[in-house]
N, CA, C and O atoms as CSV, one atom per row, in Angstrom:
chain,resi,resn,atom,element,x,y,z
A,1,MET,N,N,-22.334,28.413,36.434
A,1,MET,CA,C,-22.315,28.415,37.881
A,1,MET,C,C,-23.729,28.701,38.396
A,1,MET,O,O,-24.375,29.658,37.971
A,2,ALA,N,N,-24.184,27.877,39.293
A,2,ALA,CA,C,-25.504,28.056,39.904
A,2,ALA,C,C,-25.451,29.211,40.903
A,2,ALA,O,O,-24.376,29.641,41.319
A,3,LYS,N,N,-26.618,29.698,41.276
A,3,LYS,CA,C,-26.703,30.785,42.249
A,3,LYS,C,C,-27.283,30.249,43.553
A,3,LYS,O,O,-28.322,29.588,43.552
A,4,VAL,N,N,-26.609,30.535,44.660
A,4,VAL,CA,C,-27.064,30.096,45.979
A,4,VAL,C,C,-27.614,31.293,46.731
A,4,VAL,O,O,-26.971,32.339,46.810
A,5,GLU,N,N,-28.813,31.133,47.284
A,5,GLU,CA,C,-29.423,32.138,48.165
A,5,GLU,C,C,-29.705,31.480,49.502
A,5,GLU,O,O,-30.014,30.291,49.576
A,6,ILE,N,N,-29.595,32.263,50.544
A,6,ILE,CA,C,-29.919,31.780,51.889
A,6,ILE,C,C,-31.004,32.697,52.432
A,6,ILE,O,O,-30.821,33.912,52.501
A,7,ALA,N,N,-32.134,32.113,52.816
A,7,ALA,CA,C,-33.234,32.898,53.369
A,7,ALA,C,C,-32.717,33.691,54.574
A,7,ALA,O,O,-31.970,33.171,55.402
A,8,GLU,N,N,-33.125,34.944,54.653
A,8,GLU,CA,C,-32.628,35.844,55.692
A,8,GLU,C,C,-32.837,35.303,57.118
A,8,GLU,O,O,-31.913,35.375,57.928
A,9,PRO,N,N,-34.029,34.763,57.450
A,9,PRO,CA,C,-34.192,34.216,58.809
A,9,PRO,C,C,-33.218,33.062,59.095
A,9,PRO,O,O,-32.733,32.917,60.217
A,10,LEU,N,N,-32.940,32.248,58.078
A,10,LEU,CA,C,-32.006,31.133,58.252
A,10,LEU,C,C,-30.587,31.658,58.446
A,10,LEU,O,O,-29.845,31.151,59.288
A,11,LYS,N,N,-30.211,32.661,57.677
A,11,LYS,CA,C,-28.878,33.251,57.801
A,11,LYS,C,C,-28.667,33.771,59.223
A,11,LYS,O,O,-27.619,33.538,59.825
A,12,ASN,N,N,-29.667,34.476,59.757
A,12,ASN,CA,C,-29.568,34.998,61.129
A,12,ASN,C,C,-29.499,33.883,62.155
A,12,ASN,O,O,-28.745,33.975,63.125
A,13,GLU,N,N,-30.278,32.830,61.950
A,13,GLU,CA,C,-30.258,31.691,62.879
A,13,GLU,C,C,-28.883,31.023,62.895
A,13,GLU,O,O,-28.382,30.662,63.959
A,14,ILE,N,N,-28.275,30.860,61.727
A,14,ILE,CA,C,-26.945,30.244,61.645
A,14,ILE,C,C,-25.915,31.113,62.360
A,14,ILE,O,O,-25.096,30.606,63.126
A,15,LEU,N,N,-25.956,32.415,62.113
A,15,LEU,CA,C,-25.006,33.326,62.771
A,15,LEU,C,C,-25.157,33.284,64.284
A,15,LEU,O,O,-24.157,33.267,65.002
A,16,ASN,N,N,-26.403,33.266,64.786
A,16,ASN,CA,C,-26.644,33.240,66.229
A,16,ASN,C,C,-26.261,31.909,66.858
A,16,ASN,O,O,-25.688,31.876,67.947
A,17,LYS,N,N,-26.570,30.832,66.189
A,17,LYS,CA,C,-26.364,29.499,66.758
A,17,LYS,C,C,-24.902,29.044,66.679
A,17,LYS,O,O,-24.418,28.374,67.591
A,18,PHE,N,N,-24.196,29.400,65.603
A,18,PHE,CA,C,-22.876,28.825,65.365
A,18,PHE,C,C,-21.711,29.805,65.528
A,18,PHE,O,O,-20.561,29.374,65.601
A,19,GLY,N,N,-21.978,31.092,65.586
A,19,GLY,CA,C,-20.898,32.067,65.782
A,19,GLY,C,C,-19.807,31.932,64.734
A,19,GLY,O,O,-20.077,32.017,63.536
A,20,GLN,N,N,-18.569,31.720,65.183
A,20,GLN,CA,C,-17.419,31.609,64.280
A,20,GLN,C,C,-17.551,30.438,63.302
A,20,GLN,O,O,-17.087,30.522,62.165
A,21,GLU,N,N,-18.178,29.357,63.743
A,21,GLU,CA,C,-18.353,28.187,62.873
A,21,GLU,C,C,-19.245,28.494,61.671
A,21,GLU,O,O,-19.234,27.758,60.685
A,22,SER,N,N,-20.008,29.566,61.750
A,22,SER,CA,C,-20.921,29.900,60.653
A,22,SER,C,C,-20.165,30.109,59.341
A,22,SER,O,O,-20.719,29.860,58.270
A,23,LYS,N,N,-18.915,30.560,59.405
A,23,LYS,CA,C,-18.117,30.740,58.194
A,23,LYS,C,C,-17.942,29.414,57.459
A,23,LYS,O,O,-18.035,29.360,56.233
A,24,ILE,N,N,-17.691,28.361,58.205
A,24,ILE,CA,C,-17.522,27.023,57.615
A,24,ILE,C,C,-18.831,26.586,56.959
A,24,ILE,O,O,-18.834,26.042,55.855
A,25,ILE,N,N,-19.927,26.828,57.645
A,25,ILE,CA,C,-21.244,26.431,57.137
A,25,ILE,C,C,-21.581,27.211,55.864
A,25,ILE,O,O,-22.036,26.621,54.884
A,26,PHE,N,N,-21.369,28.503,55.866
A,26,PHE,CA,C,-21.664,29.306,54.676
A,26,PHE,C,C,-20.786,28.886,53.503
A,26,PHE,O,O,-21.254,28.844,52.365
A,27,ARG,N,N,-19.515,28.572,53.765
A,27,ARG,CA,C,-18.629,28.097,52.695
A,27,ARG,C,C,-19.159,26.806,52.083
A,27,ARG,O,O,-19.142,26.618,50.866
A,28,LYS,N,N,-19.631,25.924,52.960
A,28,LYS,CA,C,-20.187,24.645,52.500
A,28,LYS,C,C,-21.437,24.893,51.649
A,28,LYS,O,O,-21.625,24.244,50.620
A,29,MET,N,N,-22.279,25.816,52.068
A,29,MET,CA,C,-23.487,26.140,51.316
A,29,MET,C,C,-23.142,26.721,49.951
A,29,MET,O,O,-23.692,26.299,48.933
A,30,TYR,N,N,-22.233,27.687,49.930
A,30,TYR,CA,C,-21.884,28.344,48.673
A,30,TYR,C,C,-21.067,27.436,47.752
A,30,TYR,O,O,-20.914,27.738,46.569
A,31,SER,N,N,-20.542,26.329,48.278
A,31,SER,CA,C,-19.827,25.386,47.412
A,31,SER,C,C,-20.771,24.748,46.386
A,31,SER,O,O,-20.320,24.181,45.391
A,32,LEU,N,N,-22.068,24.844,46.629
A,32,LEU,CA,C,-23.044,24.313,45.670
A,32,LEU,C,C,-23.051,25.114,44.371
A,32,LEU,O,O,-23.539,24.623,43.354
A,33,GLU,N,N,-22.526,26.323,44.384
A,33,GLU,CA,C,-22.435,27.086,43.145
A,33,GLU,C,C,-21.558,26.358,42.140
A,33,GLU,O,O,-21.835,26.372,40.941
A,34,GLU,N,N,-20.503,25.725,42.626
A,34,GLU,CA,C,-19.588,24.982,41.756
A,34,GLU,C,C,-20.050,23.549,41.516
A,34,GLU,O,O,-19.788,22.978,40.457
A,35,ASN,N,N,-20.736,22.972,42.494
A,35,ASN,CA,C,-21.185,21.585,42.374
A,35,ASN,C,C,-22.645,21.485,42.820
A,35,ASN,O,O,-22.917,21.020,43.927
A,36,PRO,N,N,-23.592,21.915,41.975
A,36,PRO,CA,C,-25.000,21.977,42.386
A,36,PRO,C,C,-25.685,20.617,42.555
A,36,PRO,O,O,-26.815,20.557,43.038
A,37,LYS,N,N,-25.036,19.557,42.175
A,37,LYS,CA,C,-25.658,18.233,42.325
A,37,LYS,C,C,-25.358,17.606,43.686
A,37,LYS,O,O,-25.798,16.493,43.975
A,38,LYS,N,N,-24.608,18.328,44.520
A,38,LYS,CA,C,-24.266,17.857,45.857
A,38,LYS,C,C,-25.505,17.878,46.750
A,38,LYS,O,O,-26.438,18.639,46.494
A,39,GLY,N,N,-25.522,17.060,47.783
A,39,GLY,CA,C,-26.621,17.037,48.744
A,39,GLY,C,C,-27.481,15.792,48.580
A,39,GLY,O,O,-27.556,15.204,47.501
A,40,ASN,N,N,-28.119,15.410,49.659
A,40,ASN,CA,C,-28.987,14.229,49.647
A,40,ASN,C,C,-30.418,14.628,49.311
A,40,ASN,O,O,-30.998,15.469,49.997
A,41,PRO,N,N,-30.999,14.036,48.263
A,41,PRO,CA,C,-32.400,14.342,47.934
A,41,PRO,C,C,-33.348,13.744,48.968
A,41,PRO,O,O,-33.164,12.607,49.403
A,42,LEU,N,N,-34.371,14.519,49.361
A,42,LEU,CA,C,-35.297,14.078,50.403
A,42,LEU,C,C,-36.738,13.989,49.915
A,42,LEU,O,O,-37.563,13.310,50.527
A,43,GLY,N,N,-37.034,14.658,48.842
A,43,GLY,CA,C,-38.401,14.647,48.344
A,43,GLY,C,C,-38.573,15.667,47.246
A,43,GLY,O,O,-37.657,16.418,46.910
A,44,GLN,N,N,-39.786,15.673,46.688
A,44,GLN,CA,C,-40.072,16.577,45.593
A,44,GLN,C,C,-41.526,17.009,45.676
A,44,GLN,O,O,-42.409,16.209,45.983
A,45,VAL,N,N,-41.762,18.288,45.397
A,45,VAL,CA,C,-43.114,18.838,45.355
A,45,VAL,C,C,-43.214,19.682,44.094
A,45,VAL,O,O,-42.520,20.690,43.962
A,46,ALA,N,N,-44.067,19.279,43.179
A,46,ALA,CA,C,-44.328,20.030,41.938
A,46,ALA,C,C,-43.048,20.422,41.208
A,46,ALA,O,O,-42.905,21.563,40.769
A,47,GLY,N,N,-42.129,19.488,41.078
A,47,GLY,CA,C,-40.902,19.746,40.337
A,47,GLY,C,C,-39.805,20.423,41.132
A,47,GLY,O,O,-38.698,20.602,40.624
A,48,ILE,N,N,-40.087,20.801,42.365
A,48,ILE,CA,C,-39.081,21.416,43.226
A,48,ILE,C,C,-38.518,20.335,44.148
A,48,ILE,O,O,-39.258,19.688,44.889
A,49,VAL,N,N,-37.211,20.153,44.093
A,49,VAL,CA,C,-36.548,19.119,44.872
A,49,VAL,C,C,-36.099,19.698,46.216
A,49,VAL,O,O,-35.589,20.816,46.288
A,50,ILE,N,N,-36.298,18.918,47.267
A,50,ILE,CA,C,-35.822,19.278,48.605
A,50,ILE,C,C,-34.592,18.415,48.866
A,50,ILE,O,O,-34.648,17.190,48.764
A,51,LYS,N,N,-33.479,19.068,49.204
A,51,LYS,CA,C,-32.237,18.342,49.482
A,51,LYS,C,C,-31.655,18.851,50.793
A,51,LYS,O,O,-32.094,19.864,51.336
A,52,GLU,N,N,-30.657,18.126,51.290
A,52,GLU,CA,C,-30.016,18.540,52.529
A,52,GLU,C,C,-28.508,18.443,52.427
A,52,GLU,O,O,-27.962,17.615,51.697
A,53,LEU,N,N,-27.850,19.308,53.176
A,53,LEU,CA,C,-26.422,19.222,53.423
A,53,LEU,C,C,-26.255,19.003,54.912
A,53,LEU,O,O,-26.968,19.610,55.712
A,54,LYS,N,N,-25.323,18.146,55.294
A,54,LYS,CA,C,-25.101,17.862,56.708
A,54,LYS,C,C,-23.847,18.579,57.192
A,54,LYS,O,O,-22.854,18.699,56.475
A,55,TYR,N,N,-23.926,19.049,58.432
A,55,TYR,CA,C,-22.773,19.591,59.137
A,55,TYR,C,C,-22.902,19.158,60.590
A,55,TYR,O,O,-23.818,19.579,61.296
A,56,LYS,N,N,-21.984,18.322,61.023
A,56,LYS,CA,C,-22.038,17.711,62.354
A,56,LYS,C,C,-23.401,17.039,62.518
A,56,LYS,O,O,-23.757,16.178,61.714
A,57,SER,N,N,-24.171,17.414,63.544
A,57,SER,CA,C,-25.474,16.755,63.746
A,57,SER,C,C,-26.627,17.589,63.169
A,57,SER,O,O,-27.793,17.304,63.439
A,58,TYR,N,N,-26.303,18.607,62.382
A,58,TYR,CA,C,-27.330,19.486,61.809
A,58,TYR,C,C,-27.529,19.214,60.331
A,58,TYR,O,O,-26.633,18.744,59.631
A,59,ARG,N,N,-28.734,19.524,59.884
A,59,ARG,CA,C,-29.064,19.404,58.473
A,59,ARG,C,C,-29.535,20.772,57.982
A,59,ARG,O,O,-30.321,21.453,58.642
A,60,PHE,N,N,-29.037,21.154,56.815
A,60,PHE,CA,C,-29.420,22.410,56.191
A,60,PHE,C,C,-30.183,22.068,54.920
A,60,PHE,O,O,-29.656,21.400,54.030
A,61,TYR,N,N,-31.428,22.532,54.839
A,61,TYR,CA,C,-32.318,22.133,53.750
A,61,TYR,C,C,-32.377,23.212,52.683
A,61,TYR,O,O,-32.467,24.403,52.980
A,62,PHE,N,N,-32.324,22.766,51.434
A,62,PHE,CA,C,-32.442,23.704,50.328
A,62,PHE,C,C,-33.374,23.153,49.271
A,62,PHE,O,O,-33.606,21.947,49.182
A,63,ILE,N,N,-33.907,24.071,48.467
A,63,ILE,CA,C,-34.818,23.696,47.389
A,63,ILE,C,C,-34.220,24.175,46.069
A,63,ILE,O,O,-33.488,25.164,46.017
A,64,THR,N,N,-34.552,23.447,45.008
A,64,THR,CA,C,-34.064,23.806,43.684
A,64,THR,C,C,-34.953,23.170,42.619
A,64,THR,O,O,-35.787,22.319,42.928
A,65,ASP,N,N,-34.776,23.576,41.395
A,65,ASP,CA,C,-35.555,23.064,40.269
A,65,ASP,C,C,-35.067,21.659,39.923
A,65,ASP,O,O,-33.971,21.498,39.386
A,66,GLY,N,N,-35.862,20.661,40.222
A,66,GLY,CA,C,-35.480,19.272,40.005
A,66,GLY,C,C,-35.305,18.917,38.548
A,66,GLY,O,O,-34.446,18.103,38.212
A,67,HIS,N,N,-36.096,19.506,37.678
A,67,HIS,CA,C,-36.015,19.196,36.251
A,67,HIS,C,C,-34.660,19.643,35.685
A,67,HIS,O,O,-33.989,18.870,35.002
A,68,LYS,N,N,-34.264,20.879,35.965
A,68,LYS,CA,C,-32.975,21.381,35.471
A,68,LYS,C,C,-31.824,20.565,36.038
A,68,LYS,O,O,-30.885,20.214,35.322
A,69,LEU,N,N,-31.903,20.267,37.322
A,69,LEU,CA,C,-30.827,19.545,37.993
A,69,LEU,C,C,-30.642,18.160,37.399
A,69,LEU,O,O,-29.519,17.667,37.293
A,70,LYS,N,N,-31.737,17.539,37.014
A,70,LYS,CA,C,-31.686,16.172,36.521
A,70,LYS,C,C,-31.147,16.073,35.096
A,70,LYS,O,O,-30.345,15.187,34.799
A,71,ILE,N,N,-31.579,16.972,34.213
A,71,ILE,CA,C,-31.247,16.782,32.802
A,71,ILE,C,C,-30.080,17.619,32.289
A,71,ILE,O,O,-29.541,17.315,31.225
A,72,MET,N,N,-29.678,18.646,33.001
A,72,MET,CA,C,-28.627,19.531,32.486
A,72,MET,C,C,-27.254,19.156,33.022
A,72,MET,O,O,-27.114,18.643,34.132
A,73,SER,N,N,-26.242,19.427,32.199
A,73,SER,CA,C,-24.864,19.199,32.632
A,73,SER,C,C,-24.445,20.337,33.558
A,73,SER,O,O,-25.138,21.349,33.660
A,74,LEU,N,N,-23.316,20.169,34.227
A,74,LEU,CA,C,-22.832,21.195,35.157
A,74,LEU,C,C,-22.634,22.537,34.455
A,74,LEU,O,O,-22.904,23.583,35.045
A,75,GLU,N,N,-22.170,22.525,33.211
A,75,GLU,CA,C,-21.929,23.760,32.472
A,75,GLU,C,C,-23.236,24.495,32.154
A,75,GLU,O,O,-23.244,25.721,32.041
A,76,GLN,N,N,-24.323,23.765,32.013
A,76,GLN,CA,C,-25.604,24.364,31.642
A,76,GLN,C,C,-26.398,24.885,32.841
A,76,GLN,O,O,-27.434,25.525,32.663
A,77,LEU,N,N,-25.935,24.626,34.025
A,77,LEU,CA,C,-26.702,24.976,35.226
A,77,LEU,C,C,-26.447,26.408,35.700
A,77,LEU,O,O,-26.576,26.693,36.891
A,78,SER,N,N,-26.089,27.302,34.793
A,78,SER,CA,C,-25.744,28.665,35.191
A,78,SER,C,C,-26.936,29.443,35.731
A,78,SER,O,O,-26.751,30.353,36.539
A,79,ASP,N,N,-28.146,29.115,35.310
A,79,ASP,CA,C,-29.311,29.855,35.787
A,79,ASP,C,C,-30.087,29.106,36.871
A,79,ASP,O,O,-31.223,29.461,37.185
A,80,LEU,N,N,-29.478,28.085,37.431
A,80,LEU,CA,C,-30.120,27.307,38.489
A,80,LEU,C,C,-30.059,28.069,39.813
A,80,LEU,O,O,-28.994,28.532,40.221
A,81,LEU,N,N,-31.198,28.195,40.472
A,81,LEU,CA,C,-31.262,28.850,41.775
A,81,LEU,C,C,-31.381,27.785,42.859
A,81,LEU,O,O,-32.258,26.923,42.816
A,82,ILE,N,N,-30.485,27.867,43.823
A,82,ILE,CA,C,-30.508,26.967,44.979
A,82,ILE,C,C,-30.795,27.847,46.181
A,82,ILE,O,O,-30.058,28.796,46.448
A,83,LYS,N,N,-31.864,27.539,46.909
A,83,LYS,CA,C,-32.245,28.380,48.041
A,83,LYS,C,C,-32.281,27.566,49.327
A,83,LYS,O,O,-33.050,26.612,49.447
A,84,PHE,N,N,-31.443,27.950,50.286
A,84,PHE,CA,C,-31.455,27.317,51.602
A,84,PHE,C,C,-32.593,27.915,52.407
A,84,PHE,O,O,-32.744,29.135,52.470
A,85,VAL,N,N,-33.407,27.040,53.034
A,85,VAL,CA,C,-34.626,27.522,53.675
A,85,VAL,C,C,-34.772,27.152,55.147
A,85,VAL,O,O,-35.428,27.884,55.887
A,86,ARG,N,N,-34.191,26.053,55.596
A,86,ARG,CA,C,-34.392,25.618,56.981
A,86,ARG,C,C,-33.166,24.885,57.521
A,86,ARG,O,O,-32.275,24.477,56.775
A,87,ILE,N,N,-33.155,24.734,58.849
A,87,ILE,CA,C,-32.134,23.975,59.556
A,87,ILE,C,C,-32.846,23.080,60.569
A,87,ILE,O,O,-33.905,23.439,61.083
A,88,SER,N,N,-32.264,21.916,60.855
A,88,SER,CA,C,-32.797,21.066,61.926
A,88,SER,C,C,-31.675,20.205,62.480
A,88,SER,O,O,-30.600,20.094,61.891
A,89,ASP,N,N,-31.953,19.602,63.621
A,89,ASP,CA,C,-31.055,18.577,64.115
A,89,ASP,C,C,-31.670,17.231,63.735
A,89,ASP,O,O,-32.752,17.185,63.149
A,90,LYS,N,N,-30.997,16.162,64.060
A,90,LYS,CA,C,-31.457,14.829,63.649
A,90,LYS,C,C,-32.847,14.506,64.200
A,90,LYS,O,O,-33.648,13.860,63.525
A,91,LYS,N,N,-33.138,14.959,65.438
A,91,LYS,CA,C,-34.426,14.642,66.073
A,91,LYS,C,C,-35.613,15.220,65.317
A,91,LYS,O,O,-36.637,14.556,65.157
A,92,SER,N,N,-35.477,16.451,64.854
A,92,SER,CA,C,-36.625,17.119,64.231
A,92,SER,C,C,-36.549,17.109,62.701
A,92,SER,O,O,-37.208,17.908,62.035
A,93,GLN,N,N,-35.752,16.211,62.158
A,93,GLN,CA,C,-35.540,16.159,60.717
A,93,GLN,C,C,-36.845,15.960,59.937
A,93,GLN,O,O,-37.135,16.732,59.023
A,94,GLN,N,N,-37.622,14.950,60.280
A,94,GLN,CA,C,-38.842,14.659,59.521
A,94,GLN,C,C,-39.881,15.763,59.662
A,94,GLN,O,O,-40.580,16.085,58.702
A,95,LYS,N,N,-39.985,16.336,60.838
A,95,LYS,CA,C,-40.927,17.435,61.053
A,95,LYS,C,C,-40.568,18.623,60.152
A,95,LYS,O,O,-41.449,19.229,59.543
A,96,THR,N,N,-39.283,18.950,60.069
A,96,THR,CA,C,-38.831,20.062,59.241
A,96,THR,C,C,-39.080,19.786,57.760
A,96,THR,O,O,-39.521,20.677,57.035
A,97,ILE,N,N,-38.808,18.579,57.309
A,97,ILE,CA,C,-39.054,18.204,55.907
A,97,ILE,C,C,-40.539,18.342,55.588
A,97,ILE,O,O,-40.899,18.849,54.526
A,98,ASN,N,N,-41.392,17.900,56.488
A,98,ASN,CA,C,-42.838,18.017,56.273
A,98,ASN,C,C,-43.284,19.479,56.217
A,98,ASN,O,O,-44.159,19.830,55.426
A,99,GLU,N,N,-42.686,20.333,57.056
A,99,GLU,CA,C,-43.006,21.766,57.034
A,99,GLU,C,C,-42.625,22.376,55.688
A,99,GLU,O,O,-43.387,23.165,55.129
A,100,ILE,N,N,-41.462,22.023,55.165
A,100,ILE,CA,C,-41.015,22.537,53.870
A,100,ILE,C,C,-41.985,22.096,52.777
A,100,ILE,O,O,-42.373,22.896,51.924
A,101,LYS,N,N,-42.372,20.836,52.805
A,101,LYS,CA,C,-43.322,20.317,51.803
A,101,LYS,C,C,-44.657,21.055,51.884
A,101,LYS,O,O,-45.244,21.393,50.856
A,102,ASP,N,N,-45.138,21.304,53.103
A,102,ASP,CA,C,-46.410,22.027,53.275
A,102,ASP,C,C,-46.341,23.433,52.684
A,102,ASP,O,O,-47.266,23.867,51.997
A,103,VAL,N,N,-45.245,24.140,52.952
A,103,VAL,CA,C,-45.095,25.494,52.411
A,103,VAL,C,C,-45.064,25.442,50.885
A,103,VAL,O,O,-45.704,26.260,50.225
A,104,LEU,N,N,-44.327,24.488,50.322
A,104,LEU,CA,C,-44.255,24.371,48.864
A,104,LEU,C,C,-45.614,24.056,48.251
A,104,LEU,O,O,-45.955,24.579,47.190
A,105,LYS,N,N,-46.393,23.201,48.917
A,105,LYS,CA,C,-47.718,22.841,48.396
A,105,LYS,C,C,-48.689,24.012,48.464
A,105,LYS,O,O,-49.475,24.221,47.540
A,106,LYS,N,N,-48.639,24.782,49.559
A,106,LYS,CA,C,-49.606,25.855,49.775
A,106,LYS,C,C,-49.229,27.147,49.065
A,106,LYS,O,O,-50.091,27.797,48.473
A,107,VAL,N,N,-47.965,27.527,49.112
A,107,VAL,CA,C,-47.552,28.833,48.621
A,107,VAL,C,C,-46.552,28.735,47.461
A,107,VAL,O,O,-46.461,29.643,46.635
A,108,GLY,N,N,-45.819,27.645,47.410
A,108,GLY,CA,C,-44.774,27.505,46.400
A,108,GLY,C,C,-43.466,28.073,46.912
A,108,GLY,O,O,-43.322,28.404,48.089
A,109,ARG,N,N,-42.517,28.176,45.995
A,109,ARG,CA,C,-41.163,28.641,46.314
A,109,ARG,C,C,-41.180,30.019,46.983
A,109,ARG,O,O,-40.303,30.318,47.794
A,110,GLU,N,N,-42.160,30.855,46.656
A,110,GLU,CA,C,-42.251,32.209,47.200
A,110,GLU,C,C,-42.495,32.225,48.709
A,110,GLU,O,O,-42.286,33.250,49.357
A,111,GLY,N,N,-42.934,31.103,49.271
A,111,GLY,CA,C,-43.197,31.026,50.695
A,111,GLY,C,C,-41.957,31.116,51.552
A,111,GLY,O,O,-42.046,31.219,52.775
A,112,PHE,N,N,-40.781,31.078,50.906
A,112,PHE,CA,C,-39.515,31.142,51.641
A,112,PHE,C,C,-38.788,32.452,51.387
A,112,PHE,O,O,-37.559,32.482,51.332
A,113,GLY,N,N,-39.551,33.549,51.231
A,113,GLY,CA,C,-39.011,34.890,50.965
A,113,GLY,C,C,-37.709,35.165,51.474
A,113,GLY,O,O,-37.193,36.267,51.288
């Protein structure tokens, strides 16, 4: 089973923006523990894959180790870390993806404390 983390600022933003609906969103995010290959791939920076999950008109972006995800079976992905880092609507999708890529290039995965 993979491990899902949600960056603290993102968790607070989801709770503030969605209220009761946030439970549905968190369930969807944590469902990646059972099925870590879910989500649409958007890009890659130094072996770290950027993917998204959609909920209504929003996109939730997460990063993970692309090498492990690609070559390992579901049973072997027990040490895979999936970290949700950003949210956007359809309008600001590309801007948000570019911001994630910039952080990964400059600071790496640690930039999403």
